[in-house]
C-alpha positions as CSV (number, residue, x, y, z in Angstrom):
1,M,-0.1,-0.3,-0.1
2,G,3.2,2.0,-0.5
3,E,1.9,3.9,-3.6
4,Y,-1.4,5.7,-2.4
5,K,-0.7,9.2,-0.6
6,S,-4.0,9.3,0.9
7,P,-4.7,8.5,4.7
8,Y,-5.6,4.7,5.2
9,K,-8.7,5.8,6.5
10,K,-10.1,7.0,3.7
11,L,-8.9,4.6,1.5
12,I,-10.2,1.9,3.4
13,A,-13.7,4.0,2.9
14,F,-13.2,4.5,-0.7
15,F,-12.7,0.6,-1.7
16,E,-15.1,-0.3,0.5
17,K,-17.7,2.3,-1.7
18,S,-16.6,1.1,-4.7
19,R,-16.8,-2.4,-3.8
20,D,-20.5,-2.3,-2.6
21,G,-21.1,-0.2,-5.8
22,W,-20.1,-2.7,-8.4
23,K,-21.9,-5.6,-6.4
24,A,-24.7,-3.7,-6.5
25,K,-24.3,-3.3,-9.8
26,C,-23.6,-6.5,-10.3
27,L,-26.8,-7.9,-8.3
28,E,-28.8,-5.4,-10.9
29,A,-27.5,-7.3,-13.7
30,K,-28.1,-10.5,-12.5
31,Y,-31.7,-9.7,-11.6
32,A,-32.2,-8.2,-15.2
33,V,-30.8,-11.6,-16.6
34,K,-32.9,-13.7,-14.7
35,K,-35.7,-11.7,-15.4
36,L,-35.2,-11.7,-19.3
37,K,-34.8,-15.5,-19.0
38,N,-38.3,-15.9,-17.3
39,Q,-39.7,-14.0,-20.2
40,V,-37.8,-15.4,-22.8
41,R,-38.9,-18.9,-21.4
42,Y,-42.7,-17.5,-20.9
43,L,-42.6,-16.0,-24.2
44,A,-41.5,-19.5,-25.8
45,A,-44.5,-21.4,-23.8
46,R,-46.9,-18.9,-25.0
47,K,-45.9,-19.3,-28.6
48,K,-45.8,-22.9,-28.4
49,E,-49.5,-22.8,-26.9
50,L,-50.6,-20.1,-29.4
51,K,-49.4,-22.5,-32.3
52,R,-51.1,-25.4,-30.9
53,R,-54.0,-23.5,-30.6
54,V,-53.3,-21.8,-34.2
55,R,-54.0,-25.6,-35.7
56,E,-56.8,-26.7,-33.6
57,L,-58.7,-23.6,-34.9
58,E,-57.6,-24.2,-38.7
59,A,-58.8,-28.2,-38.1
60,A,-62.1,-26.8,-36.8
61,L,-62.2,-23.8,-39.3
62,S,-61.4,-26.9,-42.1
63,E,-63.9,-28.8,-40.3
64,A,-66.8,-26.8,-40.6
65,R,-66.3,-25.8,-44.1
66,C,-66.5,-29.3,-45.4
67,R,-69.4,-28.8,-43.7
68,E,-71.1,-26.0,-44.9
69,Q,-69.8,-27.4,-48.5
70,S,-71.7,-30.7,-48.2
71,R,-74.6,-29.1,-46.9
72,E,-75.0,-26.5,-49.9
73,Q,-74.4,-29.5,-52.0
74,E,-77.2,-31.4,-50.4
75,L,-79.6,-28.0,-50.5
76,E,-78.6,-27.9,-54.1
77,A,-79.8,-31.7,-55.3
78,L,-83.1,-30.7,-52.8
79,K,-83.4,-27.9,-55.3
80,K,-82.8,-30.1,-58.0
81,S,-85.1,-32.7,-57.2
82,L,-87.9,-30.2,-56.0
83,D,-87.7,-28.4,-59.9
84,A,-88.0,-31.8,-61.3
85,E,-91.3,-32.5,-59.1
86,A,-92.5,-29.1,-60.4
87,A,-91.7,-29.9,-63.7
88,S,-93.6,-33.4,-63.9
89,R,-96.5,-32.0,-62.2
90,G,-96.4,-29.4,-65.0
91,L,-96.2,-26.6,-62.4
């Protein structure tokens, strides 16, 4: 400690303050990293859940479109049969 010209009491206080400062800064950075990791984990899980939900909804939509198309075909067939009946009766 011979290279310092200040009194040891002041040096000790300065070094303690410096050490406490970088420790606090390090703890804040650790907390921020932990928070970001948790956020990334949550967002990844949420993304996976949303993709699963989208697949479910797309399957349901496809099924609904198939039902609609079959009902439209059934309706067209009924209309044709009614038209044929009306034509055969001479209406």
